[in-house]
N, CA, C and O atoms as a printed pandas DataFrame, in Angstrom:
     atom_number atom_name residue_name chain_id  residue_number  x_coord  y_coord  z_coord
0              1         N          UNK        A               1    0.846   -1.167   -0.009
1              2        CA          UNK        A               1    0.014    0.064   -0.045
2              3         C          UNK        A               1    0.796    1.164   -0.080
3              4         O          UNK        A               1    0.404    2.183   -0.648
4              5         N          UNK        A               2    2.089    1.080    0.569
5              6        CA          UNK        A               2    3.003    2.318    0.434
6              7         C          UNK        A               2    4.244    1.843   -0.203
7              8         O          UNK        A               2    5.169    1.456    0.511
8              9         N          UNK        A               3    4.343    1.841   -1.509
9             10        CA          UNK        A               3    5.420    1.200   -2.176
10            11         C          UNK        A               3    6.776    1.915   -1.946
11            12         O          UNK        A               3    7.806    1.261   -2.112
12            13         N          UNK        A               4    6.840    3.202   -1.580
13            14        CA          UNK        A               4    8.096    3.825   -1.200
14            15         C          UNK        A               4    8.487    3.696    0.190
15            16         O          UNK        A               4    9.507    4.274    0.567
16            17         N          UNK        A               5    7.771    2.983    1.023
17            18        CA          UNK        A               5    8.185    2.651    2.358
18            19         C          UNK        A               5    8.947    1.384    2.394
19            20         O          UNK        A               5    8.667    0.432    1.666
20            21         N          UNK        A               6    9.966    1.384    3.296
21            22        CA          UNK        A               6   10.877    0.121    3.443
22            23         C          UNK        A               6   10.061   -0.884    4.211
23            24         O          UNK        A               6    9.606   -0.592    5.317
24            25         N          UNK        A               7    9.851   -2.131    3.621
25            26        CA          UNK        A               7    8.988   -3.108    4.307
26            27         C          UNK        A               7   10.028   -3.910    5.281
27            28         O          UNK        A               7    9.520   -4.648    6.125
28            29         N          UNK        A               8   11.229   -3.827    5.227
29            30        CA          UNK        A               8   12.113   -4.415    6.220
30            31         C          UNK        A               8   12.327   -3.630    7.448
31            32         O          UNK        A               8   13.476   -3.509    7.875
32            33         N          UNK        A               9   11.390   -3.117    8.023
33            34        CA          UNK        A               9   11.664   -2.165    9.225
34            35         C          UNK        A               9   11.576   -3.026   10.496
35            36         O          UNK        A               9   11.903   -2.545   11.581
36            37         N          UNK        A              10   11.148   -4.272   10.381
37            38        CA          UNK        A              10   11.128   -5.094   11.753
38            39         C          UNK        A              10   12.242   -5.975   11.605
39            40         O          UNK        A              10   12.467   -6.595   10.565
40            41         N          UNK        A              11   12.989   -6.040   12.712
41            42        CA          UNK        A              11   14.165   -7.021   12.910
42            43         C          UNK        A              11   13.712   -8.490   13.062
43            44         O          UNK        A              11   14.296   -9.410   12.489
44            45         N          UNK        A              12   12.659   -8.657   13.850
45            46        CA          UNK        A              12   12.349  -10.018   14.225
46            47         C          UNK        A              12   11.126  -10.420   13.369
47            48         O          UNK        A              12    9.994  -10.072   13.704
48            49         N          UNK        A              13   11.368  -11.168   12.240
49            50        CA          UNK        A              13   10.241  -11.526   11.356
50            51         C          UNK        A              13    9.395  -12.500   11.951
51            52         O          UNK        A              13    8.282  -12.626   11.440
52            53         N          UNK        A              14    9.719  -13.293   13.029
53            54        CA          UNK        A              14    8.893  -14.198   13.581
54            55         C          UNK        A              14    7.779  -13.725   14.373
55            56         O          UNK        A              14    6.948  -14.524   14.806
56            57         N          UNK        A              15    7.701  -12.446   14.600
57            58        CA          UNK        A              15    6.724  -11.616   15.355
58            59         C          UNK        A              15    5.616  -11.217   14.389
59            60         O          UNK        A              15    4.588  -10.725   14.854
60            61         N          UNK        A              16    5.755  -11.398   13.039
61            62        CA          UNK        A              16    4.799  -11.000   12.174
62            63         C          UNK        A              16    3.927  -12.098   11.620
63            64         O          UNK        A              16    4.450  -13.097   11.125
64            65         N          UNK        A              17    2.565  -11.948   11.686
65            66        CA          UNK        A              17    1.679  -12.786   11.194
66            67         C          UNK        A              17    1.191  -12.306    9.756
67            68         O          UNK        A              17    0.864  -11.138    9.550
68            69         N          UNK        A              18    1.165  -13.340    8.732
69            70        CA          UNK        A              18    0.753  -13.067    7.471
70            71         C          UNK        A              18   -0.718  -13.663    7.296
71            72         O          UNK        A              18   -1.058  -14.717    7.834
72            73         N          UNK        A              19   -1.549  -12.899    6.502
73            74        CA          UNK        A              19   -2.932  -13.545    6.259
74            75         C          UNK        A              19   -3.045  -13.189    4.733
75            76         O          UNK        A              19   -2.418  -12.307    4.147
76            77         N          UNK        A              20   -4.056  -14.137    4.162
77            78        CA          UNK        A              20   -4.183  -14.036    2.659
78            79         C          UNK        A              20   -5.741  -13.794    2.512
79            80         O          UNK        A              20   -6.557  -14.245    3.315
80            81         N          UNK        A              21   -6.075  -13.015    1.377
81            82        CA          UNK        A              21   -7.457  -12.645    1.003
82            83         C          UNK        A              21   -7.566  -13.205   -0.409
83            84         O          UNK        A              21   -6.731  -13.007   -1.292
84            85         N          UNK        A              22   -8.707  -13.941   -0.537
85            86        CA          UNK        A              22   -9.106  -14.344   -1.984
86            87         C          UNK        A              22  -10.213  -13.730   -2.401
87            88         O          UNK        A              22  -11.058  -13.465   -1.546
88            89         N          UNK        A              23  -10.459  -13.368   -3.792
89            90        CA          UNK        A              23  -11.722  -12.739   -4.151
90            91         C          UNK        A              23  -12.003  -13.102   -5.590
91            92         O          UNK        A              23  -11.112  -13.518   -6.332
92            93         N          UNK        A              24  -13.280  -12.935   -5.980
93            94        CA          UNK        A              24  -13.642  -13.160   -7.309
94            95         C          UNK        A              24  -14.020  -12.006   -7.968
95            96         O          UNK        A              24  -14.463  -11.106   -7.255
96            97         N          UNK        A              25  -13.940  -11.782   -9.375
97            98        CA          UNK        A              25  -14.365  -10.654   -9.978
98            99         C          UNK        A              25  -15.973  -10.607  -10.046
99           100         O          UNK        A              25  -16.580  -11.658  -10.257
100          101         N          UNK        A              26  -16.614   -9.486   -9.882
101          102        CA          UNK        A              26  -18.081   -9.439   -9.711
102          103         C          UNK        A              26  -18.582   -8.332  -10.603
103          104         O          UNK        A              26  -17.991   -7.253  -10.632
104          105         N          UNK        A              27  -19.643   -8.565  -11.324
105          106        CA          UNK        A              27  -20.114   -7.367  -12.156
106          107         C          UNK        A              27  -21.588   -7.105  -11.632
107          108         O          UNK        A              27  -22.302   -6.349  -12.291
108          109         N          UNK        A              28  -22.022   -7.630  -10.601
109          110        CA          UNK        A              28  -23.307   -7.397  -10.027
110          111         C          UNK        A              28  -23.400   -5.933   -9.328
111          112         O          UNK        A              28  -22.442   -5.582   -8.638
112          113         N          UNK        A              29  -24.328   -5.208   -9.452
113          114        CA          UNK        A              29  -24.473   -3.967   -8.864
114          115         C          UNK        A              29  -24.747   -3.916   -7.319
115          116         O          UNK        A              29  -24.300   -3.028   -6.594
116          117         N          UNK        A              30  -25.514   -4.943   -6.899
117          118        CA          UNK        A              30  -25.836   -5.130   -5.530
118          119         C          UNK        A              30  -25.246   -6.266   -4.846
119          120         O          UNK        A              30  -25.235   -7.363   -5.403
120          121         N          UNK        A              31  -24.731   -6.095   -3.633
121          122        CA          UNK        A              31  -24.036   -7.270   -3.063
122          123         C          UNK        A              31  -24.647   -7.338   -1.731
123          124         O          UNK        A              31  -24.643   -6.346   -1.002
124          125         N          UNK        A              32  -25.170   -8.447   -1.372
125          126        CA          UNK        A              32  -25.846   -8.706   -0.058
126          127         C          UNK        A              32  -24.700   -9.269    0.875
127          128         O          UNK        A              32  -24.006  -10.215    0.505
128          129         N          UNK        A              33  -24.531   -8.656    2.092
129          130        CA          UNK        A              33  -23.616   -9.123    3.035
130          131         C          UNK        A              33  -24.351   -9.808    4.255
131          132         O          UNK        A              33  -25.396   -9.372    4.738
132          133         N          UNK        A              34  -23.702  -10.894    4.682
133          134        CA          UNK        A              34  -24.249  -11.652    5.871
134          135         C          UNK        A              34  -23.977  -10.883    7.177
135          136         O          UNK        A              34  -22.844  -10.688    7.616
136          137         N          UNK        A              35  -25.107  -10.466    7.755
137          138        CA          UNK        A              35  -24.815   -9.718    9.012
138          139         C          UNK        A              35  -25.608  -10.558   10.122
139          140         O          UNK        A              35  -26.365  -11.471    9.792
140          141         N          UNK        A              36  -25.401  -10.217   11.387
141          142        CA          UNK        A              36  -25.930  -10.785   12.532
142          143         C          UNK        A              36  -25.972   -9.785   13.639
143          144         O          UNK        A              36  -24.961   -9.137   13.909
144          145         N          UNK        A              37  -27.157   -9.617   14.332
145          146        CA          UNK        A              37  -27.227   -8.803   15.419
146          147         C          UNK        A              37  -26.713   -9.619   16.674
147          148         O          UNK        A              37  -27.197  -10.693   17.033
148          149         N          UNK        A              38  -25.656   -8.955   17.296
149          150        CA          UNK        A              38  -25.107   -9.646   18.567
150          151         C          UNK        A              38  -24.885   -8.580   19.607
151          152         O          UNK        A              38  -24.845   -7.380   19.337
152          153         N          UNK        A              39  -24.735   -9.112   20.867
153          154        CA          UNK        A              39  -24.249   -8.348   21.920
154          155         C          UNK        A              39  -22.901   -8.583   22.218
155          156         O          UNK        A              39  -22.483   -9.729   22.387
156          157         N          UNK        A              40  -22.107   -7.483   22.306
157          158        CA          UNK        A              40  -20.692   -7.635   22.740
158          159         C          UNK        A              40  -20.695   -7.407   24.283
159          160         O          UNK        A              40  -21.238   -6.430   24.798
160          161         N          UNK        A              41  -20.015   -8.432   25.016
161          162        CA          UNK        A              41  -19.803   -8.117   26.513
162          163         C          UNK        A              41  -18.485   -8.062   26.779
163          164         O          UNK        A              41  -17.655   -8.746   26.182
164          165         N          UNK        A              42  -18.203   -7.195   27.747
165          166        CA          UNK        A              42  -16.679   -7.106   28.161
166          167         C          UNK        A              42  -16.848   -6.575   29.623
167          168         O          UNK        A              42  -17.469   -5.535   29.840
168          169         N          UNK        A              43  -16.343   -7.236   30.507
169          170        CA          UNK        A              43  -16.336   -6.912   31.959
170          171         C          UNK        A              43  -17.874   -6.630   32.278
171          172         O          UNK        A              43  -18.645   -7.561   32.048
172          173         N          UNK        A              44  -18.353   -5.546   32.739
173          174        CA          UNK        A              44  -19.643   -5.299   33.206
174          175         C          UNK        A              44  -20.510   -4.594   32.132
175          176         O          UNK        A              44  -21.670   -4.267   32.384
176          177         N          UNK        A              45  -19.939   -4.370   30.956
177          178        CA          UNK        A              45  -20.634   -3.587   29.896
178          179         C          UNK        A              45  -21.073   -4.554   28.793
179          180         O          UNK        A              45  -20.470   -5.582   28.481
180          181         N          UNK        A              46  -22.206   -4.088   28.240
181          182        CA          UNK        A              46  -22.696   -4.816   27.033
182          183         C          UNK        A              46  -23.101   -3.829   26.060
183          184         O          UNK        A              46  -23.448   -2.705   26.423
184          185         N          UNK        A              47  -23.076   -4.214   24.726
185          186        CA          UNK        A              47  -23.332   -3.375   23.589
186          187         C          UNK        A              47  -23.912   -4.043   22.436
187          188         O          UNK        A              47  -23.275   -4.905   21.830
188          189         N          UNK        A              48  -25.143   -3.675   22.084
189          190        CA          UNK        A              48  -25.675   -4.429   20.934
190          191         C          UNK        A              48  -25.097   -3.895   19.622
191          192         O          UNK        A              48  -25.059   -2.671   19.491
192          193         N          UNK        A              49  -24.622   -4.712   18.590
193          194        CA          UNK        A              49  -24.015   -4.168   17.414
194          195         C          UNK        A              49  -24.495   -5.145   16.366
195          196         O          UNK        A              49  -24.957   -6.247   16.662
196          197         N          UNK        A              50  -24.353   -4.649   14.989
197          198        CA          UNK        A              50  -24.584   -5.548   13.854
198          199         C          UNK        A              50  -23.204   -5.953   13.329
199          200         O          UNK        A              50  -22.386   -5.126   12.926
200          201         N          UNK        A              51  -23.003   -7.229   13.358
201          202        CA          UNK        A              51  -21.655   -7.793   12.987
202          203         C          UNK        A              51  -21.785   -8.202   11.483
203          204         O          UNK        A              51  -22.819   -8.643   10.981
204          205         N          UNK        A              52  -20.679   -8.011   10.872
205          206        CA          UNK        A              52  -20.574   -8.515    9.530
206          207         C          UNK        A              52  -19.798   -9.949    9.606
207          208         O          UNK        A              52  -18.635  -10.081    9.987
208          209         N          UNK        A              53  -20.634  -10.963    9.185
209          210        CA          UNK        A              53  -20.006  -12.294    9.207
210          211         C          UNK        A              53  -19.209  -12.715    8.071
211          212         O          UNK        A              53  -19.766  -12.847    6.981
212          213         N          UNK        A              54  -17.946  -12.946    8.204
213          214        CA          UNK        A              54  -17.065  -13.353    7.237
214          215         C          UNK        A              54  -16.592  -14.695    7.492
215          216         O          UNK        A              54  -15.617  -14.776    8.240
216          217         N          UNK        A              55  -17.101  -15.816    7.004
217          218        CA          UNK        A              55  -16.785  -17.169    7.315
218          219         C          UNK        A              55  -15.397  -17.567    6.931
219          220         O          UNK        A              55  -14.833  -18.502    7.499
220          221         N          UNK        A              56  -14.834  -16.870    5.971
221          222        CA          UNK        A              56  -13.245  -17.224    5.634
222          223         C          UNK        A              56  -12.340  -16.449    6.304
223          224         O          UNK        A              56  -11.155  -16.654    6.039
224          225         N          UNK        A              57  -12.657  -15.474    7.236
225          226        CA          UNK        A              57  -11.750  -14.552    7.918
226          227         C          UNK        A              57  -11.119  -15.499    9.007
227          228         O          UNK        A              57  -11.760  -16.435    9.484
228          229         N          UNK        A              58   -9.789  -15.195    9.383
229          230        CA          UNK        A              58   -9.161  -15.697   10.359
230          231         C          UNK        A              58   -9.045  -14.764   11.657
231          232         O          UNK        A              58   -8.538  -15.167   12.705
232          233         N          UNK        A              59   -9.542  -13.535   11.488
233          234        CA          UNK        A              59   -9.513  -12.545   12.561
234          235         C          UNK        A              59  -10.859  -11.801   12.532
235          236         O          UNK        A              59  -11.577  -11.827   11.533
236          237         N          UNK        A              60  -11.160  -11.178   13.585
237          238        CA          UNK        A              60  -12.383  -10.237   13.702
238          239         C          UNK        A              60  -11.769   -8.877   13.979
239          240         O          UNK        A              60  -10.774   -8.714   14.685
240          241         N          UNK        A              61  -12.474   -7.873   13.338
241          242        CA          UNK        A              61  -12.080   -6.395   13.463
242          243         C          UNK        A              61  -13.310   -5.608   13.966
243          244         O          UNK        A              61  -14.434   -5.847   13.524
244          245         N          UNK        A              62  -13.091   -4.738   14.826
245          246        CA          UNK        A              62  -14.131   -3.787   15.301
246          247         C          UNK        A              62  -13.798   -2.349   15.178
247          248         O          UNK        A              62  -12.653   -1.900   15.244
248          249         N          UNK        A              63  -15.028   -1.563   14.969
249          250        CA          UNK        A              63  -14.921   -0.195   14.842
250          251         C          UNK        A              63  -14.294    0.316   16.171
251          252         O          UNK        A              63  -14.540   -0.192   17.265
252          253         N          UNK        A              64  -13.438    1.397   15.965
253          254        CA          UNK        A              64  -12.866    1.914   17.277
254          255         C          UNK        A              64  -13.962    2.549   18.211
255          256         O          UNK        A              64  -13.775    2.646   19.424
256          257         N          UNK        A              65  -15.082    2.966   17.610
257          258        CA          UNK        A              65  -16.157    3.447   18.385
258          259         C          UNK        A              65  -16.602    2.432   19.565
259          260         O          UNK        A              65  -16.855    2.764   20.723
260          261         N          UNK        A              66  -16.643    1.100   19.016
261          262        CA          UNK        A              66  -17.079   -0.011   19.989
262          263         C          UNK        A              66  -16.115   -0.095   21.020
263          264         O          UNK        A              66  -16.468   -0.097   22.199
264          265         N          UNK        A              67  -14.763   -0.175   20.633
265          266        CA          UNK        A              67  -13.723   -0.304   21.689
266          267         C          UNK        A              67  -13.752    0.882   22.627
267          268         O          UNK        A              67  -13.539    0.682   23.823
268          269         N          UNK        A              68  -13.993    2.072   22.191
269          270        CA          UNK        A              68  -13.985    3.238   23.208
270          271         C          UNK        A              68  -15.199    3.102   24.111
271          272         O          UNK        A              68  -15.096    3.222   25.332
272          273         N          UNK        A              69  -16.409    2.837   23.468
273          274        CA          UNK        A              69  -17.601    2.902   24.315
274          275         C          UNK        A              69  -17.569    1.673   25.365
275          276         O          UNK        A              69  -18.123    1.771   26.459
276          277         N          UNK        A              70  -16.939    0.609   24.991
277          278        CA          UNK        A              70  -16.855   -0.482   26.115
278          279         C          UNK        A              70  -15.616   -0.360   26.996
279          280         O          UNK        A              70  -15.394   -1.203   27.865
280          281         N          UNK        A              71  -14.813    0.667   26.789
281          282        CA          UNK        A              71  -13.748    0.979   27.604
282          283         C          UNK        A              71  -12.637   -0.163   27.603
283          284         O          UNK        A              71  -11.980   -0.418   28.613
284          285         N          UNK        A              72  -12.488   -0.781   26.483
285          286        CA          UNK        A              72  -11.708   -1.878   26.417
286          287         C          UNK        A              72  -10.164   -1.512   26.384
287          288         O          UNK        A              72   -9.712   -0.555   25.755
288          289         N          UNK        A              73   -9.421   -2.391   27.138
289          290        CA          UNK        A              73   -7.953   -2.243   27.243
290          291         C          UNK        A              73   -7.347   -3.316   26.497
291          292         O          UNK        A              73   -7.808   -4.430   26.745
292          293         N          UNK        A              74   -6.407   -3.250   25.625
293          294        CA          UNK        A              74   -5.813   -4.233   24.791
294          295         C          UNK        A              74   -5.128   -5.323   25.772
295          296         O          UNK        A              74   -4.545   -5.023   26.814
296          297         N          UNK        A              75   -5.288   -6.621   25.279
297          298        CA          UNK        A              75   -4.675   -7.649   26.111
298          299         C          UNK        A              75   -3.131   -7.862   25.613
299          300         O          UNK        A              75   -2.255   -8.299   26.359
300          301         N          UNK        A              76   -2.951   -7.546   24.442
301          302        CA          UNK        A              76   -1.551   -7.600   23.890
302          303         C          UNK        A              76   -1.543   -6.960   22.447
303          304         O          UNK        A              76   -2.600   -6.638   21.903
304          305         N          UNK        A              77   -0.450   -6.806   21.914
305          306        CA          UNK        A              77   -0.263   -6.219   20.525
306          307         C          UNK        A              77    0.426   -7.218   19.643
307          308         O          UNK        A              77    1.230   -8.045   20.073
308          309         N          UNK        A              78    0.095   -7.109   18.474
309          310        CA          UNK        A              78    0.725   -8.255   17.449
310          311         C          UNK        A              78    0.961   -7.542   16.148
311          312         O          UNK        A              78    0.175   -6.694   15.726
312          313         N          UNK        A              79    2.068   -7.904   15.512
313          314        CA          UNK        A              79    2.374   -7.250   14.244
314          315         C          UNK        A              79    1.811   -8.174   13.165
315          316         O          UNK        A              79    2.087   -9.373   13.135
316          317         N          UNK        A              80    1.011   -7.570   12.278
317          318        CA          UNK        A              80    0.331   -8.309   11.116
318          319         C          UNK        A              80    0.661   -7.642    9.845
319          320         O          UNK        A              80    0.948   -6.455    9.691
320          321         N          UNK        A              81    0.571   -8.679    8.852
321          322        CA          UNK        A              81    0.829   -8.309    7.439
322          323         C          UNK        A              81   -0.454   -8.818    6.812
323          324         O          UNK        A              81   -0.760   -9.999    6.978
324          325         N          UNK        A              82   -1.269   -7.959    6.061
325          326        CA          UNK        A              82   -2.451   -8.436    5.472
326          327         C          UNK        A              82   -2.148   -8.777    3.994
327          328         O          UNK        A              82   -1.469   -7.991    3.334
328          329         N          UNK        A              83   -2.629   -9.927    3.445
329          330        CA          UNK        A              83   -2.592  -10.205    2.185
330          331         C          UNK        A              83   -3.758   -9.615    1.413
331          332         O          UNK        A              83   -4.930   -9.822    1.727
332          333         N          UNK        A              84   -3.331   -8.788    0.272
333          334        CA          UNK        A              84   -4.289   -8.114   -0.499
334          335         C          UNK        A              84   -4.585   -8.621   -1.737
335          336         O          UNK        A              84   -3.905   -9.563   -2.144
336          337         N          UNK        A              85   -5.554   -8.135   -2.482
337          338        CA          UNK        A              85   -5.870   -8.619   -3.801
338          339         C          UNK        A              85   -4.778   -8.498   -4.727
339          340         O          UNK        A              85   -4.020   -7.538   -4.582
340          341         N          UNK        A              86   -4.566   -9.366   -5.710
341          342        CA          UNK        A              86   -3.454   -9.485   -6.597
342          343         C          UNK        A              86   -2.154   -9.821   -5.986
343          344         O          UNK        A              86   -1.087   -9.492   -6.505
344          345         N          UNK        A              87   -2.258  -10.543   -4.773
345          346        CA          UNK        A              87   -0.993  -11.064   -4.267
346          347         C          UNK        A              87   -0.011  -10.012   -3.451
347          348         O          UNK        A              87    1.072  -10.367   -2.987
348          349         N          UNK        A              88   -0.467   -8.843   -3.354
349          350        CA          UNK        A              88    0.329   -7.828   -2.602
350          351         C          UNK        A              88    0.051   -8.005   -1.145
351          352         O          UNK        A              88   -0.969   -8.541   -0.713
352          353         N          UNK        A              89    1.096   -7.486   -0.357
353          354        CA          UNK        A              89    0.888   -7.508    1.055
354          355         C          UNK        A              89    1.128   -6.099    1.599
355          356         O          UNK        A              89    1.753   -5.266    0.942
356          357         N          UNK        A              90    0.625   -5.848    2.804
357          358        CA          UNK        A              90    0.656   -4.584    3.325
358          359         C          UNK        A              90    1.990   -4.645    4.154
359          360         O          UNK        A              90    2.517   -5.725    4.418
360          361         N          UNK        A              91    2.515   -3.435    4.553
361          362        CA          UNK        A              91    3.730   -3.470    5.402
362          363         C          UNK        A              91    3.393   -3.981    6.879
363          364         O          UNK        A              91    2.234   -3.786    7.244
364          365         N          UNK        A              92    4.147   -4.527    7.653
365          366        CA          UNK        A              92    3.924   -5.111    8.960
366          367         C          UNK        A              92    3.417   -3.888    9.716
367          368         O          UNK        A              92    4.003   -2.824    9.517
368          369         N          UNK        A              93    2.287   -3.932   10.646
369          370        CA          UNK        A              93    1.787   -2.994   11.380
370          371         C          UNK        A              93    1.313   -3.529   12.677
371          372         O          UNK        A              93    0.692   -4.590   12.731
372          373         N          UNK        A              94    1.565   -2.885   13.627
373          374        CA          UNK        A              94    1.131   -3.270   14.980
374          375         C          UNK        A              94   -0.391   -3.190   15.217
375          376         O          UNK        A              94   -0.984   -2.159   14.898
376          377         N          UNK        A              95   -1.004   -4.161   15.726
377          378        CA          UNK        A              95   -2.498   -4.126   15.967
378          379         C          UNK        A              95   -2.696   -4.540   17.415
379          380         O          UNK        A              95   -1.990   -5.388   17.962
380          381         N          UNK        A              96   -3.741   -3.866   18.032
381          382        CA          UNK        A              96   -4.062   -4.249   19.376
382          383         C          UNK        A              96   -5.042   -5.386   19.468
383          384         O          UNK        A              96   -5.987   -5.473   18.685
384          385         N          UNK        A              97   -4.827   -6.212   20.378
385          386        CA          UNK        A              97   -5.710   -7.441   20.597
386          387         C          UNK        A              97   -6.546   -7.315   21.715
387          388         O          UNK        A              97   -6.004   -7.139   22.806
388          389         N          UNK        A              98   -7.817   -7.374   21.640
389          390        CA          UNK        A              98   -8.828   -7.229   22.593
390          391         C          UNK        A              98   -9.664   -8.553   22.954
391          392         O          UNK        A              98   -9.788   -9.406   22.075
392          393         N          UNK        A              99  -10.236   -8.749   24.205
393          394        CA          UNK        A              99  -10.861   -9.827   24.481
394          395         C          UNK        A              99  -12.338   -9.512   24.927
395          396         O          UNK        A              99  -12.592   -8.763   25.871
396          397         N          UNK        A             100  -13.309  -10.163   24.148
397          398        CA          UNK        A             100  -14.678   -9.880   24.370
398          399         C          UNK        A             100  -15.487  -11.104   24.017
399          400         O          UNK        A             100  -15.041  -12.021   23.326
400          401         N          UNK        A             101  -16.752  -11.067   24.551
401          402        CA          UNK        A             101  -17.639  -12.228   24.374
402          403         C          UNK        A             101  -18.849  -11.821   23.443
403          404         O          UNK        A             101  -19.451  -10.777   23.691
404          405         N          UNK        A             102  -19.193  -12.560   22.455
405          406        CA          UNK        A             102  -20.422  -12.447   21.645
406          407         C          UNK        A             102  -21.548  -13.104   22.152
407          408         O          UNK        A             102  -21.384  -14.241   22.597
408          409         N          UNK        A             103  -22.661  -12.598   22.166
409          410        CA          UNK        A             103  -23.911  -13.277   22.603
410          411         C          UNK        A             103  -24.977  -13.053   21.562
411          412         O          UNK        A             103  -25.063  -11.909   21.115
412          413         N          UNK        A             104  -25.695  -13.856   21.166
413          414        CA          UNK        A             104  -26.753  -13.745   20.193
414          415         C          UNK        A             104  -28.055  -13.548   20.844
415          416         O          UNK        A             104  -29.075  -13.434   20.163
């Protein structure tokens, strides 16, 4: 995503997690996404949200508004590289990992 940026900025490559994304070309104008209403619970707080269900994903991502409203603190940090369309990868980036419970 940033071709002029040095991708070798991390010394310890074993700390980086690689993910891959696969896609099909689509000419349809309307795309229906699978969503589910869930309640996210953390500590003594609960928040109803609509979750986008991605059955092929290895990780879950949340809007920063949800993290702030639930006053979540990261459990740990992890460097991730995302595999993009066309076989390209992002540069390693530090992500915060949170713990929460989903209820239907």
